[in-house]
Structures are given as C-alpha cells and as structure tokens.
C-alpha positions as CSV (number, residue, x, y, z in Angstrom):
1,M,-0.1,-0.3,0.2
2,E,2.7,2.2,0.6
3,K,4.3,2.6,-3.3
4,Y,0.4,4.0,-4.1
5,D,0.8,6.7,-0.7
6,H,1.6,10.4,-2.0
7,Y,0.7,9.1,-5.6
8,D,1.9,12.2,-7.4
9,Y,1.5,12.9,-11.3
10,E,5.5,11.4,-11.0
11,K,4.9,8.6,-9.7
12,L,1.2,8.5,-12.1
13,T,4.0,9.1,-14.9
14,A,6.6,6.2,-13.8
15,D,3.0,3.8,-13.3
16,I,2.1,4.2,-17.5
17,K,5.8,3.8,-17.9
18,R,6.0,0.8,-16.4
19,L,2.7,-0.5,-17.8
20,R,2.6,0.1,-21.2
21,Y,6.2,-2.1,-21.1
22,E,5.0,-5.2,-19.4
23,H,1.5,-4.6,-21.0
24,P,2.5,-4.5,-24.8
25,E,-0.6,-4.9,-25.8
26,L,-2.6,-2.0,-24.2
27,S,-3.5,0.7,-25.5
28,I,-1.7,4.2,-23.6
29,G,-1.7,7.5,-24.8
30,S,-3.2,11.1,-23.7
31,I,-6.3,12.9,-23.9
32,G,-4.4,16.1,-24.1
33,K,-2.7,18.3,-21.8
34,S,-3.3,20.4,-18.7
35,E,-3.3,23.6,-17.7
36,L,0.7,23.9,-16.8
37,G,1.4,21.3,-19.6
38,R,1.0,17.6,-17.7
39,D,-0.1,14.8,-19.7
40,L,-3.6,13.3,-18.8
41,Y,-3.5,10.2,-19.5
42,Y,-5.4,7.6,-20.9
43,I,-5.1,4.1,-20.6
44,K,-7.1,1.2,-22.5
45,L,-7.9,-2.2,-21.1
46,G,-10.0,-4.7,-24.7
47,C,-10.3,-4.0,-28.6
48,G,-14.4,-4.4,-27.9
49,A,-17.0,-2.9,-29.3
50,K,-18.7,-1.6,-26.6
51,S,-17.3,1.3,-24.2
52,V,-17.4,2.3,-20.7
53,F,-14.9,5.1,-19.4
54,C,-13.7,5.8,-15.9
55,N,-11.9,8.8,-14.3
56,A,-10.2,9.4,-11.6
57,T,-9.2,13.1,-9.7
58,H,-11.1,15.7,-10.8
59,H,-10.6,17.2,-7.6
60,A,-6.7,17.4,-6.7
61,L,-8.0,16.2,-2.5
62,E,-9.6,13.3,-4.0
63,W,-6.1,11.7,-5.5
64,I,-6.3,8.1,-3.4
65,T,-8.9,7.5,-6.9
66,T,-6.3,7.8,-9.4
67,P,-4.0,4.6,-7.7
68,I,-7.2,3.0,-7.4
69,L,-7.3,3.2,-11.4
70,I,-4.2,2.0,-12.2
71,K,-4.3,-1.0,-9.7
72,F,-7.8,-1.9,-10.9
73,A,-5.3,-1.8,-15.1
74,E,-2.7,-4.0,-13.4
75,D,-4.4,-6.4,-11.8
76,Y,-6.7,-6.7,-15.3
77,M,-4.3,-7.2,-17.5
78,K,-2.6,-9.9,-15.5
79,A,-5.8,-11.9,-15.4
80,Y,-5.9,-11.0,-19.0
81,A,-2.2,-12.5,-19.2
82,C,-2.8,-15.9,-16.4
83,G,-6.5,-16.6,-18.1
84,K,-7.6,-16.2,-14.6
85,S,-10.8,-14.7,-12.6
86,L,-10.7,-10.8,-11.2
87,Y,-13.9,-11.3,-9.0
88,G,-15.6,-13.4,-10.7
89,F,-14.7,-11.9,-13.8
90,S,-12.7,-13.2,-16.6
91,P,-11.1,-10.0,-18.4
92,R,-10.4,-13.4,-20.9
93,E,-13.9,-13.3,-21.7
94,L,-14.5,-9.4,-21.4
95,F,-11.4,-8.2,-22.9
96,N,-12.2,-8.6,-26.7
97,K,-15.8,-7.9,-26.5
98,V,-16.4,-4.6,-24.3
99,S,-12.9,-1.6,-24.0
100,I,-12.8,0.2,-20.5
101,Y,-10.7,3.2,-20.9
102,L,-9.1,4.9,-18.2
103,V,-8.4,8.1,-17.7
104,P,-6.7,7.5,-13.6
105,M,-5.9,11.6,-13.1
106,V,-8.1,14.7,-14.2
107,N,-6.2,17.1,-12.2
108,P,-2.8,16.8,-11.8
109,D,-1.8,19.8,-11.7
110,G,-4.2,20.5,-8.5
111,V,-3.0,16.8,-7.7
112,D,1.1,18.2,-7.1
113,L,-0.3,21.8,-5.4
114,V,-1.8,19.1,-2.7
115,L,1.2,17.0,-1.8
116,N,4.3,18.8,-2.9
117,G,3.0,22.8,-2.4
118,L,3.1,25.5,-4.7
119,P,6.7,25.8,-6.0
120,Q,8.2,29.7,-6.9
121,D,8.4,29.4,-11.1
122,N,4.2,28.5,-10.9
123,P,2.9,31.0,-13.5
124,N,0.1,31.1,-11.1
125,Y,2.2,31.5,-7.8
126,D,0.7,35.3,-6.0
127,N,-3.1,34.4,-7.5
128,L,-2.9,31.1,-5.9
129,L,-1.4,32.2,-2.9
130,A,-4.1,35.1,-3.2
131,W,-6.9,32.0,-3.8
132,N,-5.4,29.9,-1.1
133,G,-6.4,32.8,1.8
134,G,-3.2,33.5,1.8
135,S,-1.4,30.0,2.9
136,D,0.7,28.1,0.9
137,D,-0.5,24.9,2.1
138,F,-2.9,23.1,-0.3
139,S,-3.1,19.9,1.5
140,T,-6.3,20.0,3.0
141,K,-9.2,22.0,1.6
142,W,-7.7,22.6,-2.8
143,Q,-9.6,20.9,-5.0
144,A,-9.5,22.3,-8.4
145,N,-7.2,23.0,-10.6
146,N,-4.0,25.3,-11.3
147,N,-6.5,28.3,-12.2
148,G,-8.4,28.2,-9.2
149,V,-11.1,26.3,-10.6
150,D,-13.6,23.3,-9.8
151,L,-13.5,20.9,-13.0
152,N,-16.0,18.9,-11.7
153,H,-18.3,22.2,-12.2
154,N,-16.9,23.3,-15.3
155,Y,-19.2,21.1,-17.7
156,D,-22.5,22.0,-20.2
157,A,-25.3,20.8,-17.6
158,L,-27.3,23.5,-15.5
159,W,-24.1,25.1,-16.0
160,A,-25.5,29.3,-15.4
161,V,-27.8,27.7,-12.8
162,G,-24.7,25.9,-10.7
163,K,-22.6,29.9,-11.7
164,A,-25.6,32.0,-10.3
165,A,-25.9,29.4,-7.5
166,E,-22.1,30.6,-6.0
167,P,-22.3,33.7,-4.3
168,E,-24.8,33.0,-2.4
169,N,-22.6,30.1,-1.6
170,G,-19.7,31.9,-0.5
171,I,-18.0,31.8,-4.1
172,F,-16.8,34.9,-5.7
173,G,-14.2,33.6,-8.2
174,P,-11.3,31.7,-8.4
175,G,-10.5,29.4,-5.1
176,P,-10.0,26.1,-3.7
177,T,-13.6,25.2,-4.6
178,R,-16.9,25.0,-6.2
179,Y,-16.3,28.0,-8.9
180,S,-17.0,26.9,-11.8
181,G,-15.3,29.1,-14.7
182,E,-15.9,32.0,-17.0
183,F,-17.1,29.3,-18.9
184,P,-18.2,25.6,-19.5
185,E,-15.5,23.9,-20.5
186,S,-13.5,26.5,-19.7
187,E,-10.3,24.4,-18.9
188,S,-8.0,22.9,-20.9
189,E,-8.3,19.4,-18.8
190,S,-12.6,19.6,-18.6
191,R,-12.2,20.4,-22.0
192,A,-9.8,17.3,-22.6
193,V,-12.6,14.5,-21.3
194,A,-15.5,16.6,-22.9
195,N,-13.4,16.3,-26.1
196,F,-12.5,12.3,-25.6
197,S,-16.2,11.9,-24.7
198,R,-17.4,12.6,-27.9
199,S,-14.6,11.2,-29.4
200,V,-15.6,7.9,-28.2
201,N,-18.6,7.7,-27.6
202,F,-18.7,5.4,-24.4
203,D,-22.0,3.6,-23.8
204,L,-20.9,4.1,-19.9
205,V,-19.0,6.1,-17.1
206,I,-18.3,6.4,-14.2
207,A,-16.5,9.4,-12.7
208,L,-14.7,8.4,-9.4
209,H,-14.8,10.7,-6.3
210,S,-14.2,10.7,-2.6
211,Q,-16.0,10.1,-0.3
212,G,-19.6,9.2,1.2
213,A,-19.8,5.6,0.5
214,V,-22.9,6.0,-2.0
215,I,-23.9,6.3,-6.2
216,Y,-25.3,8.9,-7.7
217,W,-27.6,8.2,-10.7
218,T,-29.1,11.3,-12.2
219,F,-29.3,14.2,-13.6
220,D,-32.3,16.7,-13.7
221,S,-34.8,15.2,-15.6
222,I,-32.4,12.6,-18.0
223,N,-33.0,9.0,-17.7
224,P,-31.4,7.5,-20.2
225,P,-32.3,3.8,-20.7
226,N,-31.2,0.8,-18.4
227,S,-30.0,3.4,-16.1
228,Y,-31.5,2.3,-12.8
229,A,-31.2,-1.4,-13.3
230,I,-27.5,-0.7,-14.0
231,G,-27.1,1.4,-10.8
232,K,-28.7,-1.1,-9.1
233,K,-25.6,-3.7,-10.7
234,L,-23.2,-1.4,-9.4
235,E,-25.1,-1.3,-5.7
236,K,-24.3,-4.8,-5.0
237,A,-21.3,-5.1,-6.3
238,S,-19.8,-2.1,-4.6
239,G,-21.7,-2.3,-1.2
240,Y,-22.5,1.5,-2.3
241,A,-25.9,3.1,-1.9
242,L,-27.7,4.4,-4.9
243,D,-28.1,8.2,-4.3
244,L,-29.7,11.8,-5.1
245,T,-27.1,14.9,-5.4
246,E,-28.7,18.2,-3.8
247,G,-27.7,21.9,-4.4
248,M,-25.0,22.7,-6.2
249,A,-23.5,19.1,-6.7
250,S,-26.6,18.7,-8.6
251,Y,-24.9,21.3,-11.3
252,S,-22.1,21.1,-14.2
253,G,-20.8,17.8,-13.0
254,Y,-18.9,15.8,-16.0
255,K,-21.4,12.2,-15.1
256,D,-24.4,15.0,-15.4
257,W,-23.1,16.1,-19.6
258,F,-22.5,12.7,-20.3
259,M,-26.2,12.2,-19.3
260,Q,-27.5,15.0,-21.3
261,E,-25.5,14.7,-24.2
262,F,-25.5,10.9,-25.0
263,N,-28.3,9.8,-23.2
264,N,-26.4,7.2,-21.4
265,P,-25.7,5.6,-18.5
266,G,-23.8,7.8,-15.8
267,Y,-22.7,7.3,-12.4
268,T,-20.8,9.4,-9.7
269,I,-19.0,7.2,-7.3
270,E,-18.0,8.6,-4.4
271,V,-15.4,6.3,-2.8
272,G,-14.7,6.2,1.2
273,L,-15.6,7.6,3.5
274,G,-13.9,10.9,6.2
275,E,-12.4,13.8,5.4
276,N,-10.4,14.5,2.3
277,P,-7.8,14.1,1.7
278,L,-8.8,10.1,2.6
279,P,-6.6,7.8,4.5
280,I,-4.0,5.4,2.3
281,S,-5.5,3.1,5.0
282,Q,-9.0,3.2,3.1
283,F,-6.9,2.1,0.2
284,D,-7.9,-2.2,0.4
285,E,-11.2,-1.4,1.5
286,I,-11.7,1.1,-1.2
287,Y,-10.0,-1.0,-3.7
288,K,-12.4,-4.1,-3.3
289,R,-15.9,-2.3,-4.3
290,V,-14.2,-0.4,-6.9
291,C,-13.2,-2.5,-8.6
292,P,-15.9,-4.9,-8.9
293,A,-18.4,-1.9,-10.2
294,L,-15.9,-1.6,-12.7
295,L,-16.1,-4.4,-13.7
296,T,-19.8,-4.7,-13.4
297,A,-20.0,-1.6,-15.7
298,A,-18.2,-3.4,-18.6
299,E,-20.5,-6.9,-18.1
300,S,-24.0,-5.2,-18.5
301,V,-23.3,-3.2,-21.9
302,I,-22.6,-6.4,-23.8
303,N,-25.8,-7.6,-22.2
C-alpha cells in the first residue's frame, strides 16, 4: 500500500511507463494536457466495440482514486495474461467484447499542489496564494486546478444555474472549490475529457470521487435506458447505495454532462468515508468495492 501513498503525477507517469512496457497489448496515450502542460494519460483495456469510461481525480484532494484505477489496470491485465478470474469476472472474455478506458488523473496540477506544495516558478504563484486565503498549504482544502477552477463544475450541464448559485454559497471567483470558471469547458482538463468523450461515444461512464460511499446516478429529468437497473447492479457489486445529489453538487459535473449529451448511463461513485484527503489506510477497502463495480459496468454494456 505504501507505493500508492502520496500518489502524485511523477508516480503516475512512472506507472504508466511500466504498464506500457509490461503489457504491450495495452493502448496508452494522452487525451490532452493540463493547464501546466502535464499529460492527461489514458489507458485502454480491451478492444471490444462496446465501451466504458472511468475517470478519477477531477478534484485534487481526492487523489486516492488515481491509484485505485492504476491497480485495477494492473490486476485486469495480470488476470488476462494468466487466464484467471478477477472478482468472479473473466478479463479474457471481456477483452474482445468491451473496451475499458481509464483516465486516472484528470487534475494533475491540482494534485501536485496538494501533495507537493506551491513551487516558486508556478506561473500563477501570487494568484494561487491569494485564492488560497494567503496560505501556501494546499493539502487540506484545495480541490481545483491551477487556475482555481473546480473541474467538476466546469461542464455544460445546467452550468448557468450553478454559476448563479455561487454567490449565495460564498463563491466569488477562483478558489479551492466550487468555482465553475468563466464558461463551460474553459479549462484544458475538462475540455480534454469532454472532447475524448465526444470522440469515443462511450456506452457508460463512471467518475470516481471521494467521499460518501454512495453512487449518484441521475441528472435533472434525464433517464437514459437501463440507468437504474445498471445502477442497482453497481450498488450490489460495490456495497455503495444509490443516492441523489443536492444543492450545487447537482450542477455542471462530468457525468451530468455526459448523460445530457449522449443519453447513456453515467455514475459518480463517491468512494470511502471521512474527510478528504482520505487516508491511504482506506485504499484496500475502497479497491475491493470499486474493482467489482468497474467489472460489473463493463459486463452490463454487453448483455
């Protein structure tokens, strides 16, 4: 578990290189760049016509979700190579039927602020200090990207409604959380995820967040086919209950935008319990819940 602690962009990059070397049958690349030019890596497991997309760490404090996806990729490919099952599923059977796309770290700039602090050469150095209340400690409350934009409030799904609600929630500009940007997809990270979604046209998406041990499965009045039925399968696989969002969490998130644009099932899985950032001691328990949920999602789009 130690190798997954303090999981920053440098560790992610090293693991991406290792996965590419150990499993040449994987498709690995970048969907774009962060605001500071870091790669937004993707991993593609399988080659099937059906497709599932899981992304993690839209929010910087929620970095524990990134190594969850890296371990999933490792275990999936080990089981595939050996012809073994993984939580009762057969990666060899899934491999040619469904493509599982992973973007483990949507917000690498924010993660490095949280884990490694604010370097003097950051082009937003003075602004970031101001947006963080004058503090150079980003380790306990910073969810945003390097521009102080909350990436999971930067998608065009009731974005204007969420923007109008910012003042009453004490949000008046860039900061640690909930600021939705100047316009939808204003940030390179959210724009890259949206463009990736447009290019592949996924059958189902999952966004990993923390914390709450729940699965959000609705958006506005949109009800894609089989959303509830698949949601109940995810609930059973993970032990996380289906739930409904409230307040500002109901607007401009990635899965909200995806459901609106494609009328396909989308889910936000809030892993773990406690306060962000969750301790690495919760890693094993979270993984035991997320891994079967991802496999269930993959199986659900081919049945």
